[in-house]
N, C-alpha and C positions, 0 to 999 in steps of 0.2 A: 754861905756857900752850899748848905743844905739845899735851899731853894733853886739853886742852878743846876745842880746835880740832878733835881727830881725831874726838871724842865726837859734836859738832856735825854733822860730815860724816857719821857714820854715820847719824844721826837723820834727815838730809835725804834720804840713799840710800833708806832704808826706806820713807820716806813717798812717793817716786817708784815705788818697786816696788809699792806697795800701790794707787796710782792706776793703775798700767800693768795690772796684775790684773784690776782693776774694768773697765777699758776692754776688755780682752780678752774678759771675761765677757760684756759687752753685745753685743760683735762676734757671739759664738758664738750668743746668744740670737737676734739679728737673722737670721742665716744659716737656723737653725732655722724660725723662722717663715716665712720666704722660701721655704724648702723644702717646707713643708705648703701654701702657698699655691699653687705651682708645680703639686703633685700634684693639688690640687682641680681647677685649670684644666685639666690635661691628661685627667683623667677625664670634666669637662664636655664637652671637645672630641672625645672618643672616640666613634666611631660604634657606636650600640646593636647588639648580636646579633641577627640577624634571628629572628623567631620562627615557630614552625612551624604548620601547618595548624590543628591543634587549639588552639592559644593564640590564632591570629586569630579563630577562631570565638567563643571565649570573651570576648574583648576587645570584640567587636562585641556581645554580649549585655549586657556590663557597662557600656556607654557611659553610661547613665542614672545607675547607681550612681557612676560616677566623676565625674561633673558636681555630684551633691549632696556629695561628699566633697572639693571642690577647694579650700575654705578649711582644712579640716584638713591638707590635703597641704601647703598653703603654709606653715603652721606648723613642718611638720617636714621641709623642703627641705634643711636642714643635714645632716642623718642619712642622707637618702637620696643625697646627693653623696658621701658617705663610702663608702657600700656600692655605687653603682654599679647597672648593669643586672641585676647577679643578683638584687637585693632586689625589683626590679620584677617579674621573673619568677616569683619566688617567691611574691609576691603575687597574679598573676594565676592561679597554680595552686592558691592557697588557696580560691580562689572554686569550683573545679570538686571536688566531692566525689562519692565513690562511695556513693549512699545506697541503692541496690536491691543489697542484698548476697546476690543468688542464687548458689548453688554447687550444680553437679550432679554427683553419683558416677556414673561410668559403669564398669562392670566385669562381668565374668562368671562362671560357675560352670566347674568342671572338667567336659570332655565337649563343649564346643562345638568344631566344625570349624574348618577353616584360613579359608575363607571368610568365617564367621562372627565370626572373630576380626579379620580384616581390616575388615570393616564396623565393628565396634566401634572401632578405632583410626581410621577415617574419622571418625566422629561425633565423636571426641575431638578430632581436630584440626579439625573446624568450630565447636567449641563452647570458646572460650577461658576461660569461667568453669567448665571441668569439671576433675573430679579422678579419679584413678586408683587403684585397689587391686588386689592380687593376687587370684587366683582363689580363689574360695570352695569350700569342700570339700562333696561331696555329702551328708554324713552331718549338716551343719548345717541348721537349719530356717529358713525365708524370713523369719521375725520377727527374727532375728538382724542381718539386714542393716540395721535401723533403729539398731541399736548401733554398727555399722561407720560407718554415716553421720554419726552424733553423734561418734563420735571424729575424721572426718575434716571435721568443721564443714561438712556440706552438709545443705540443707533440701529437696533433690530428688534421684532417682535415677533411673537406666537401668540395669536388670539384666537379662544375657542369660542365659538358661538353656537348656542343650542336653539333649535326651532321645532314646531310642532310638538309642543308638550314633552320635551326630553327625548322624542323619537330619532330625530336626525341632529347631526353634529356636523358642523363646518369649522375648518380651520384656516384661519388666515396667516400667511408668511409674509412679512415685508420688510422691507428697508427703509427706516423711516426718514432719513435725510432727504433724499430725491428719488425714491423708490427703486426699481418695480415692486410691486405687491402681487401675490398670487392667492387664489381662493381655492380651496380642496374640500372635497366632501369626504370625511373620515369614515371607513367601513371595516368591519371585522377587528374590532377592538379587544386586544387582549392584555391586561395589566401583569405585571410581575407577580403579585401576589395572588392572582387567579392561575398563572401558569406554574410557579412553582419548580422552575428548571433547576439543574445542576449547577449550571453556570455562575460565576461571582466576578466580581471586578472591586477594586479599591474606590472608595469615595473620592471623587476629585481627580482621578487618573485622566490624562488625555488619551482621545480615541484616535483609531486610524479610521478614513472614511473612504469605501470603495464605491464604484458607480459602475453600473453596466454599460455595456459597449452601445446600448441603443441611446444613450444620452447623449452621444455625438452626432445623429443621425438628423435630429429635427432641431429647428432654431429655438423654438419654446422649451425644450428639453435642455438644451445646453445654458439656457437663462436659468432653468430651474435648477439645474446643477450648481452654477455658480451662487445662487441664494442659499441652496442647502449647505454649502461648504462654508459661507460666511456665518451661517446662524449655528451649525453644530460642531464646527472645529474650535476647541478650547485654544484660547491664546496661549502662546509661550511665556513662562514665567508669571502666570497670573497668581495673584496671592493665595486664592483657593484651590488651586490645582496642584497635582503630583507631578514630578518630572519625568514620567515614563508611561509606555502605552501597554495597556494590559486587556483592551478590548477593541473591537471592530463594530462600524455601523457600516451595514450594507444598504444601499438603493438600488433596485432593479425594477425594470418596467416589463410589466406582463398584463397583455390587454389593455394596453393604454392607460394602466394605472401603475402607480409607484407603492412598491412593497418594502416596507421598512423591517430589519432585523437588528438585533444587537447580539454579539457574540464574544465569549471569553477566550483570549488565546493562552490555551492550555500549555502549549510546548513550542519550541523553535521550529519544529518540522511542520507546523501549520494545523494541528489538531486544534478544533473548536468545540465549544460549549455554549449553546444558547442560554441568555440570561433572560431577555424581556425588555421591555414590552413589545407587542406585535401589533401592527396597524397597516391599513392600506389607504393610499390617498389617490382619490379621483379628481382630477383637476378639472376645474370648472371654467375660470378665467384668470387671464394674467393682465394686469392694469399698468399703466405707464407710471403713475405716481403712487403714492403710499396711501392706500384704502381710498384711492380716487383716481380720476384722470381718464384718458381714452382706452378703450380694450386693444390690446397688442394681438391676444389670441383668444379664440372662444371655441371650445371643445364641441364639435359638432356630433359627437357620439353620446355626450352626457344626457341622460334620463334623469329628471327630478325623482327623488323617492315617493313624492305623491302620486305621480302618475304611475310609477312602478307598483306602488300597492293596490292601485286601483285596476290594473290589468290583472294581479294575480288573483283578486278579490270576484271578478267579474268573468275572467276566462282562466278558470283552475284546469281544465282538461288540455289546453295546449301546451306544447312543447317549451321549454325555456328560451333555447335559441330563437324560435319563430316569434316568441313574445318580445324578445330583445330587437330582434328586426323590426317587428311592427312599431316597437316604441320610438326607434330610431327615425322611421318614415314618419310618424306622426308628427314627430318634434321638428323635422326639416319642413314639413308643410305648414304647421304653425307658424315657424320663422318666416317663411315665404309671405304668409297672409298678414304677419305684423311688420314686414318690411313695406308691402303697399299700401300700408296705413294711411301714412302722411299725403301720399300723392291723393289717395282716394278723397280725404277730407279737403284737399285744395280743390281739386276738381268738383267736388260738390259744392263749394263754396262760391267758385265760378259760375258753375250753373245756376244757383240761385240769384246770385247778382243779376245774371242775363235775362232771366224769368221774370224778375221783379216788375211790378207795373209801375208806370211813369205817372198815370194819371188815375183819378179816383175810382174806385170800382163800382160805386152805385150812382144812380141819376140824380142831378140837382134840379130842384124848381126855382126858376129865375124870379117868381113872385116874391120869394123870401126876403128880398132885399128891403121891401117896404116896411118890415118890422124893425129894421137895424135903427140904431141911434145917430142922430145928426150931430157930427164933431164939427165945432168952428175951430180951424187950423190958426187963425190970427190969434185967438184968445189964448191958445195952448202954448204958442210962440212967447207971449208976454209974461204967461205965468213962470215959464222956465227960466226968462231972464231976470225975473224978481226972485225967484229962489237961488239963482246962483250969485246973484249980489247980497244976499241976506247973509251976515256975519255969523260965524259959529258959536255955540252957547257956551258961556263962561261958567267956570266953577269956582266957588269961595267955600271955606271952611267956617264953621261955626261951633264954638264951644258949647257943651253941653253942661249943665249943673251937676257936680259930683266929682268925679276923678277928673276932669278935664279931657274927656275922649272927644276926639274932634270928629264930625261928619261933614260930608261934602253935600252941599245943596246948589242945584242948578238954578239959575237965574236967568 
């Protein structure tokens, strides 16, 4: 009897322990659900992270889009609550895309001076969308710059070329894909470290570009204006750029030369303070393609620095304006002389062919034929037939004693 009682007691204990485990499991599930609900409430109560100036501008532009998408945002409110303010910031940044993917390759050749190198570094610091490369060897052609730009994934290029033992500096501005390209002589260079101006601007900020009215008067100046606009303007939403304007690049034409200045916008009323650098570009030629192609425009008033130095040394007492006029006339005369060079060579060749003698220029002695060898034509014909019928020589291989290296023997 006692045995059956014990079994019944054990069964009752087992039922009670199972019920206790179920209740414990339910309590744990309730606690987990309450913890998730508390976390969601805390995330809703948390203050959002303050947005930057760039994100505030983008939100103002996207107010209309957010109003149209309000219904879809209500349906996905649960997922936004889980992600928090980071998801909102990611969505706001997704609307800002870097569409104008302009990259400028800024580098130089071997042989440029220290001041020219500092000017190149200043331009790199002013252009956040620029890329650098090592100096190019002098033996390489300029057309190889197109391949270097493609390797660097750049579609614009500023190339500094030094000549005459670091005395002369030339700047090439080119659109790598299909051209055009322009060659300038750089004059009156003053770097930012040398000037020590009071103006200042943030690194990577976008500039405003201003051009003189004279850029609209001539065709080659309109082309240069478009080329400068594509090179010096910083693309919108570039990763290394700042989303505001605090300085101005000015391009003005004086004495057929392009003058470059960089100013800081101090106040909204238009007051400016110069930052630097300063330099003057004297245009030499404009080409159809990138570092090659036919010449679209040639500067008739350009004088090489070598000729300018020569005149200053040998004629120091003449006034400067007379010297420049003399140099321009000298260059035009040299061009005219070079233009007729090809025609002159053709005419000289035709005259030589016409005056060339058709017969021997010295007298021949008819008795010299006695000392000539008598040739039998029949025998020569037979020998040619025999040689043509002869079979070509065959080659066979023989093995040498040793390692078995074969040699060809003609039989």
